C-alpha positions in Angstrom: 0.0 0.0 0.0 1.1 3.6 -0.7 1.0 6.4 1.8 -0.4 9.7 0.5 0.9 13.0 1.7 -0.4 16.2 0.1 2.0 18.4 -1.8 1.2 21.3 0.6 2.5 19.1 3.5 5.5 18.1 1.4 6.5 21.7 0.7 5.8 22.9 4.3 8.0 20.1 5.7 10.8 21.0 3.3 11.8 17.4 2.8 9.2 16.0 0.4 7.7 12.7 1.5 4.7 11.7 -0.7 5.3 8.0 -1.2 4.8 6.1 -4.5 3.7 2.5 -4.8 6.1 -0.1 -3.4 6.3 -3.4 -5.3 5.7 -6.6 -3.3 8.8 -8.0 -1.8 8.7 -11.0 -4.1 9.2 -8.8 -7.1 12.5 -7.6 -5.7 13.6 -11.1 -5.3 12.5 -12.1 -8.8 14.6 -9.2 -10.1 17.7 -10.6 -8.4 18.1 -7.7 -5.9 17.4 -8.8 -2.4 17.7 -5.5 -0.5 14.9 -2.9 -0.3 15.7 -0.1 -2.7 14.2 3.4 -2.2 14.3 6.1 -4.8 13.2 9.7 -4.6 11.6 11.3 -7.6 11.0 14.9 -8.8 7.9 16.2 -10.7 9.3 18.2 -13.6 6.9 21.0 -14.7 6.8 23.7 -17.4 4.5 26.7 -17.6 2.8 26.3 -21.0 0.8 29.2 -22.6 -2.3 27.6 -21.1 -0.9 27.0 -17.7 1.7 24.8 -15.8 1.8 21.0 -16.5 3.9 18.2 -15.1 5.8 17.1 -18.3 8.1 14.4 -16.9 9.2 12.6 -13.7 12.9 12.2 -12.8 13.8 9.1 -10.7 17.0 9.6 -8.8 18.6 6.3 -9.9 22.1 7.6 -10.5 23.3 5.9 -7.3 22.1 2.5 -8.4 25.0 2.2 -10.8 25.1 2.5 -14.5 21.8 1.4 -16.0 21.6 0.0 -19.5 19.5 2.5 -21.5 18.6 -0.3 -24.0 16.5 -1.9 -21.3 14.3 1.2 -20.7 11.0 1.4 -22.5 7.8 3.4 -21.9 6.3 0.3 -20.3 9.1 -0.1 -17.7 7.1 2.1 -15.3 3.5 3.1 -14.8 2.8 6.6 -13.5 -0.5 7.5 -11.8 -1.4 11.0 -10.8 -4.0 12.3 -8.4 -4.7 16.1 -8.1 -7.1 17.5 -5.5 -8.0 21.0 -4.3 -6.0 22.3 -1.3 -9.1 24.0 0.1 -12.6 22.6 0.6 -15.1 22.8 -2.3 -18.5 23.8 -1.2 -21.5 21.7 -2.1 -22.7 22.6 -5.5 -19.5 24.4 -6.4 -17.1 23.2 -9.1 -13.4 23.1 -9.6 -11.5 22.6 -12.8 -9.4 20.4 -13.1 -9.0 17.8 -10.4 -8.1 14.3 -11.8 -7.2 10.8 -10.8 -5.7 8.9 -13.7 -2.7 7.1 -15.3 -0.3 9.4 -17.1 0.9 8.1 -20.4 4.7 7.6 -20.5 6.0 8.5 -23.9 9.7 7.8 -23.3 12.0 6.5 -20.7 15.6 7.7 -20.9 18.7 8.4 -18.8 19.9 12.0 -18.1 23.6 12.9 -17.8 23.5 12.0 -14.1 22.3 8.5 -14.7 18.8 9.3 -13.5 15.8 7.9 -15.3 13.5 10.5 -16.8 10.0 9.4 -17.7 8.6 11.7 -20.3 4.8 12.2 -20.0 2.3 13.0 -22.6 1.2 16.6 -22.3 0.1 19.6 -24.3 -2.3 22.5 -24.5 -5.9 21.3 -23.6 -4.7 17.9 -22.6 -6.2 16.9 -19.2 -4.4 15.2 -16.4 -1.1 17.1 -16.2 -2.1 20.5 -14.9 -0.9 21.8 -11.5 -3.7 24.3 -11.0 -7.4 24.1 -10.4 -9.9 26.8 -11.1 -12.7 27.2 -8.4 -15.8 28.5 -10.2 -17.5 30.4 -7.3 -14.2 32.1 -6.4 -13.0 32.8 -9.9 -9.6 31.8 -8.7 -6.8 29.4 -9.5 -5.3 27.3 -6.7 -2.3 25.0 -6.6 -3.6 21.4 -6.7 -2.3 18.9 -4.2 -0.4 16.4 -6.4 0.2 12.8 -5.4 2.1 10.7 -7.9 2.3 6.9 -7.6 4.9 5.0 -9.6 4.9 1.3 -10.3 7.9 -0.6 -11.8 6.8 -3.3 -14.2 10.1 -4.9 -15.2 13.6 -5.0 -13.5 16.2 -2.5 -14.5 19.2 -3.9 -16.3 22.5 -2.6 -15.0 25.8 -2.6 -16.9 27.4 -4.2 -13.8 25.7 -6.3 -11.2 22.3 -8.0 -11.1 19.0 -6.4 -12.3 17.3 -4.2 -9.7 13.7 -3.6 -8.8 12.9 -0.4 -6.9 10.7 -1.2 -3.8 9.8 2.3 -2.7 9.3 5.5 -4.6 9.4 8.8 -2.5 7.8 11.9 -4.1 10.0 15.0 -3.9 9.4 18.5 -5.0 7.8 20.1 -8.0 10.5 21.5 -10.1 9.9 24.3 -12.7 13.2 26.1 -13.4 11.6 29.2 -14.8 9.3 29.6 -11.8 12.0 28.7 -9.3 14.2 31.5 -10.7 11.8 34.0 -9.1 12.4 34.5 -5.3 9.6 34.9 -2.8 9.0 38.1 -0.9 6.5 40.0 1.2 6.2 43.8 1.1 6.0 46.0 4.2 2.2 46.3 3.6 1.8 42.6 3.4 1.5 42.1 -0.4 3.4 38.9 -1.5 5.4 39.1 -4.7 7.9 37.1 -6.8 11.1 38.7 -8.1 13.4 37.7 -10.9 16.9 39.2 -10.7 19.1 39.4 -13.8 22.5 37.8 -13.9 25.2 39.9 -12.5 27.6 41.5 -15.0 30.2 44.2 -14.5 29.4 45.6 -17.9 26.0 46.8 -16.9 25.0 49.5 -14.4 21.4 49.9 -13.3 18.8 47.6 -14.8 15.3 48.0 -16.0 12.4 46.8 -13.9 9.3 45.2 -15.4 6.2 45.1 -13.2 3.8 42.3 -14.2 0.2 42.5 -12.8 -1.7 39.3 -13.0 -5.3 38.6 -14.0 -8.3 38.0 -11.6 -7.8 34.3 -11.4 -4.4 34.6 -9.8 -5.3 36.7 -6.7 -5.9 35.3 -3.2 -9.0 33.1 -2.7 -10.8 34.7 0.1 -12.4 33.9 2.6 -10.4 30.7 2.5 -7.2 32.5 3.6 -5.5 31.0 0.5 -2.7 33.3 -0.5 0.1 31.3 -2.2 2.4 33.6 -4.1 2.6 30.9 -6.8 -0.3 31.0 -9.3 1.0 34.3 -10.7 3.8 32.4 -12.4 2.1 29.1 -13.0 -1.2 30.1 -14.6 0.4 31.7 -17.7 3.7 33.0 -19.1 2.9 36.6 -18.5 5.8 37.3 -16.1 7.9 34.4 -17.2 8.2 35.7 -20.7 10.1 38.8 -19.5 12.6 36.5 -17.8 13.5 34.4 -20.9 16.9 34.7 -22.4 15.4 36.5 -25.4 13.7 39.2 -23.3 16.7 39.6 -21.0 18.8 40.2 -24.1 16.4 42.8 -25.4 16.2 44.6 -22.1 20.0 44.2 -21.4 19.1 42.3 -18.2 15.9 43.3 -16.3 14.3 42.7 -12.9 10.8 41.3 -13.2 8.5 41.7 -10.3 5.0 40.0 -10.0 3.0 41.0 -6.9 -0.1 39.0 -5.9 -3.3 40.8 -5.1 -5.1 39.9 -1.8 -8.3 39.9 -3.8 -9.0 41.5 -7.2 -7.0 44.5 -8.5 -10.2 46.1 -9.9 -12.1 45.5 -6.7 -10.2 48.3 -5.0 -7.6 49.6 -7.5 -6.9 53.0 -5.9 -6.1 51.3 -2.6 -3.8 48.8 -4.3 -1.9 51.4 -6.3 0.2 52.8 -3.4 0.9 49.2 -2.2 2.3 48.3 -5.6 4.3 51.5 -5.8 5.7 50.7 -2.4 7.2 47.4 -3.9 8.6 49.3 -6.8 10.2 52.0 -4.7 11.6 49.4 -2.3 13.3 47.6 -5.3 14.7 50.9 -6.6 16.3 51.5 -3.2 17.6 47.9 -2.6 18.4 46.7 -6.1 20.3 48.2 -9.0 17.1 49.4 -10.7 17.1 52.3 -13.1 14.2 54.6 -12.1 14.0 55.9 -15.7 13.3 52.4 -17.1 10.4 51.0 -15.1 7.7 49.3 -17.2 4.3 48.0 -16.3 2.3 45.3 -18.1 -0.7 43.3 -17.0 -3.6 41.2 -18.3 -7.4 41.5 -17.8 -7.7 42.6 -14.1 -4.0 43.4 -14.3 -4.6 45.3 -17.6 -7.0 47.5 -15.6 -4.4 47.9 -12.9 -1.7 48.9 -15.4 -3.9 51.7 -16.6 -4.8 52.6 -13.0 -1.1 52.8 -12.1 -0.4 55.2 -14.9 -3.3 57.3 -13.9 -2.2 57.4 -10.2 1.5 57.9 -11.0 2.0 59.6 -14.4 5.7 60.1 -13.8 6.6 56.6 -12.6 6.7 54.4 -15.7 8.6 54.6 -19.0 5.9 52.5 -20.8 2.7 50.6 -20.1 1.2 47.5 -21.8 -2.4 46.9 -20.7 -3.6 43.5 -22.2 -7.4 42.9 -22.5 -7.7 45.5 -19.7 -11.0 46.5 -18.1 -12.2 50.1 -18.2 -16.0 49.7 -17.9 -17.7 47.4 -15.3 -18.2 44.0 -16.8 -21.8 44.0 -15.4 -22.5 47.0 -17.5 -23.8 48.8 -14.4 -22.1 51.5 -12.3 -19.5 54.1 -13.0 -16.5 53.4 -15.1 -13.4 51.9 -13.4 -11.3 54.5 -15.2 -13.1 57.6 -16.4 -12.7 59.1 -19.9 -11.1 62.2 -18.4 -8.5 60.0 -16.6 -7.7 58.1 -19.8 -7.3 61.3 -21.8 -4.7 62.5 -19.2 -2.5 59.4 -19.3 1.0 60.6 -20.3 2.8 57.3 -20.2 3.6 55.7 -23.6 0.9 53.0 -23.9 0.5 49.9 -26.2 -2.8 48.1 -25.7 -3.4 44.5 -26.8 -6.6 42.5 -27.1 -8.4 39.9 -29.3 -11.6 40.8 -31.1 -13.2 37.5 -30.1 -12.7 38.2 -26.3 -16.1 37.4 -24.8 -14.9 38.1 -21.2 -13.8 41.7 -21.6 -15.5 43.3 -24.6 -12.8 45.0 -26.7 -14.9 47.9 -28.0 -15.9 49.3 -24.7 -12.6 48.7 -23.0 -9.3 48.3 -25.0 -10.5 50.1 -28.2 -12.2 52.8 -26.1 -9.1 53.4 -24.1 -7.0 53.6 -27.2 -9.3 56.2 -28.7 -8.7 58.4 -25.6 -5.1 57.8 -24.5 -2.9 60.3 -26.4 -0.5 58.7 -28.8 -1.3 55.1 -27.7 -0.7 52.1 -29.9 -3.0 49.2 -30.2 -2.8 45.6 -31.5 -6.1 43.8 -32.3 -6.0 40.1 -33.0 -8.9 38.1 -34.6 -8.3 35.1 -32.4 -5.7 33.8 -29.9 -3.9 31.0 -31.7 -0.3 29.8 -30.9 1.5 26.8 -32.3 -1.8 25.8 -34.1 -3.8 25.7 -30.9 -6.7 28.1 -30.5 -7.2 29.5 -26.9 -10.1 31.4 -25.5 -10.3 34.9 -27.0 -9.6 36.5 -23.6 -6.1 35.0 -23.5 -4.4 37.6 -25.6 -1.6 37.9 -23.0 -0.1 34.8 -24.7 1.0 37.1 -27.6 2.7 39.6 -25.4 4.5 36.8 -23.5 5.9 35.7 -26.8 6.8 39.2 -28.0 4.4 38.8 -31.0 2.7 42.3 -31.3 4.6 44.5 -33.7 4.3 47.8 -35.4 6.3 48.7 -38.5 8.8 45.9 -37.8 9.3 46.8 -34.1 8.0 44.2 -31.6 6.5 45.1 -28.3 9.5 44.1 -26.1 11.8 46.2 -28.2 9.4 49.1 -28.1 9.3 48.9 -24.3 13.0 48.6 -24.0 13.6 51.8 -26.0 11.3 53.9 -23.8 12.8 56.1 -21.1 10.9 58.1 -18.5 
């Protein structure tokens, strides 16, 4: 029998102890290895355009001695995954996407350390590999508790010594190098945020700072007291895009900061604005940030907050990129979130992005309306959101900005941002 420990417990404990399936003792004897063999494994994840997925599992088998790769096949191991909500789901509520299923192993190979890597079938829209769940009533993403169970089906052939059968698999951490490159922080006012710091180089002086403001689904899930400082980097590539080698080359090395709202940005934007500015000012004081090259970008709720920040602090940013941002209340009732007068007074160079098939934030009354009023603003309108042949919901136009796709007269949006100075 296997023992299940939630990923939240694993992370809190710092050691990682979710246990995979141990084969019966007779299997070990049949394989010719008479001593119990325990192996830890890592869940390897990547943030795709549609969200983070576990794409492979790495078994720490290097210490078992050289394994013959010719004996490894996709059928050598079976991988089962169970993903459940970290917070209770109320009766009648719904969460996307819990699962309890076998993951298809597409390849078994050795890495340079002699560890076995089990490549798993994954891809946009493919169920069963995601690390996040979306709670409908909350309108929030949460990190799912993941328990992976591994079964060995045939003994491992070693170059020297008898074949070996692993008797116990111990689940370790979730590894996503892009996400892990962002450090964890909490501001003086209590806002959590993640920070990417560029590589040190004596050739460069002060660095740009890119402020990424997430969408509504990545805020805290109240009243559950769920505030993880994680979903901002795992739900999409919005912040991660600016930390890629390509973006870092274009910006000559940039800090990227991604604060997490304690609710919705647009729920109380004027209150959040000084809390976000506090983080920016603190980074300018503590890091080698160039105050003349601070940029703000955000999607949906964060698109609204990008506009709100340039309204509240007209002299703070060198450029602003609101993506499918919200200007009018989505209910169609009540005063505008940002008035026409405020839009007309924005001085920060602004490039707006949206897709015309966005059925969450209507483009005409929001992005297009803002473009008509913001002096000198640029706009990119897509017909649909399609990347690598996969069509996403029309609201997800941030995918294009995360890939540096919007362009004007041959200049792409990252290059346009990088050339702006306050």
